[in-house]
C-alpha positions in Angstrom: 121.3 135.6 66.4 121.4 133.4 69.5 119.2 130.3 69.5 119.2 129.9 65.7 120.8 126.8 64.1 124.1 127.8 62.5 124.3 131.0 64.4 126.6 131.0 67.5 126.1 133.1 70.5 127.1 136.7 69.5 125.7 136.5 65.9 128.9 135.7 64.2 128.5 132.8 61.6 130.7 131.4 58.9 127.7 129.3 57.6 127.4 129.2 53.8 123.9 131.1 52.8 122.3 127.7 51.4 123.7 125.5 54.2 120.8 126.0 56.6 117.8 127.3 54.5 114.4 128.0 56.1 111.7 125.7 55.5 108.0 126.8 55.1 106.8 127.3 58.4 108.5 130.4 59.2 111.4 131.6 61.4 113.0 128.7 63.3 112.2 126.0 60.6 115.4 124.6 59.3 116.4 122.2 56.6 118.8 120.1 58.7 121.8 120.5 56.3 124.9 121.2 58.4 127.6 123.5 57.7 131.1 122.0 56.7 132.8 125.1 57.9 133.3 126.4 61.3 132.8 129.7 62.8 136.7 130.4 62.7 136.8 129.7 58.9 138.2 126.2 59.1 136.5 122.9 58.1 134.6 121.0 60.8 136.0 117.6 62.1 132.4 116.4 62.7 130.8 114.0 60.4 127.5 113.3 62.1 125.8 111.6 64.9 126.6 107.8 65.1 124.2 107.0 67.7 122.1 108.1 70.8 122.3 106.0 73.9 119.3 105.6 76.2 119.4 103.9 79.5 117.4 101.0 80.6 116.8 98.6 83.6 118.9 95.4 83.9 117.2 92.2 82.3 114.7 94.1 80.2 116.4 93.3 76.7 113.5 91.4 75.5 111.1 94.4 76.1 113.5 96.5 74.3 113.6 94.0 71.4 109.6 94.1 71.4 109.4 97.9 71.3 112.3 99.0 69.2 112.4 95.8 66.9 108.5 95.0 66.9 106.9 98.2 67.4 109.3 100.6 65.6 110.6 98.2 63.1 114.3 98.7 63.8 116.8 96.0 63.3 118.8 94.7 66.2 122.5 95.1 65.7 125.0 92.7 67.3 126.9 94.3 70.0 130.8 93.6 70.4 131.3 90.7 72.7 133.1 92.7 75.3 129.9 95.2 75.4 127.4 92.6 75.0 128.5 91.2 78.4 127.2 94.4 80.0 123.6 93.8 78.8 121.5 96.2 76.8 120.6 96.0 72.9 121.5 98.2 69.9 119.0 98.9 67.2 119.4 100.6 63.7 117.0 101.8 61.0 117.9 104.2 58.1 120.7 106.6 59.4 119.6 106.2 63.1 121.2 103.9 65.6 119.8 103.7 69.3 122.0 101.9 72.0 120.2 100.8 75.1 122.6 100.5 78.0 121.9 99.0 81.4 122.3 101.5 84.1 122.4 100.6 87.8 119.7 102.6 89.8 118.0 103.3 86.3 115.6 106.3 86.2 113.9 107.0 82.8 114.8 110.3 80.9 111.7 112.2 81.0 113.0 115.4 79.6 116.3 114.7 77.6 115.5 112.7 74.5 116.3 112.0 70.8 114.6 113.6 68.1 114.0 111.1 65.5 113.3 112.2 62.0 110.9 109.9 60.2 109.4 109.8 56.6 105.8 109.0 57.7 104.8 110.1 61.1 101.2 108.9 60.7 102.5 105.3 60.2 104.8 105.6 63.4 101.8 107.1 65.5 99.7 104.2 64.2 102.4 101.6 65.3 102.7 103.1 68.6 99.1 103.4 69.3 98.4 99.7 68.1 101.0 98.6 70.7 99.1 100.7 73.4 101.6 103.4 73.6 100.5 107.1 74.6 101.3 109.4 72.0 101.1 113.1 72.6 101.1 115.6 69.5 103.0 118.9 69.6 102.8 121.6 67.0 105.1 124.1 68.6 108.1 123.2 66.2 107.8 125.3 62.9 108.3 123.3 60.0 107.8 119.8 61.4 104.9 117.7 62.5 106.0 116.0 65.8 104.8 113.8 68.6 106.1 112.5 71.8 105.9 109.0 73.0 107.9 106.8 75.6 110.0 103.6 75.3 108.9 100.8 77.6 111.3 102.1 80.2 109.8 105.7 80.4 112.4 107.2 78.2 110.9 110.1 76.3 111.1 109.9 72.6 110.3 112.5 69.9 109.4 111.7 66.2 109.4 114.5 63.7 108.5 114.7 60.2 109.5 117.8 58.1 106.6 119.7 56.4 107.6 119.9 52.9 104.4 121.7 51.3 
């Protein structure tokens, strides 16, 4: 079944039956558990996603700190010295790490975006709105409540909370 997590094009899958289990919310709502087996019967070499990188304009590290640290409550991670010299900032919370890198000729990502799983979407929305951020609700992803917002540089961010009941 093309377009379904765990199902490669052509419909051939080696995913264990309980690896991707549907959530309440109907077809297309998935648990997020990932198969440890590949489509050819081997074991995957992938462990997970270490970080997502977003671009930012030069000299805007303080704005990044106010938003990712202050508004979202993420902790800034010290960059290795060789990378710190390039500018930008790194942030971490839970299992998520966001790296912001300075990009010459910066243009915000308005379509491409990280999908950030959260435990309390209402709290995230409250924090965003209190900071004056525009928040757009979207009910089109079965099994999840989700919203879109932007970082101070205009990069699109998606926040999702799984519907458990």
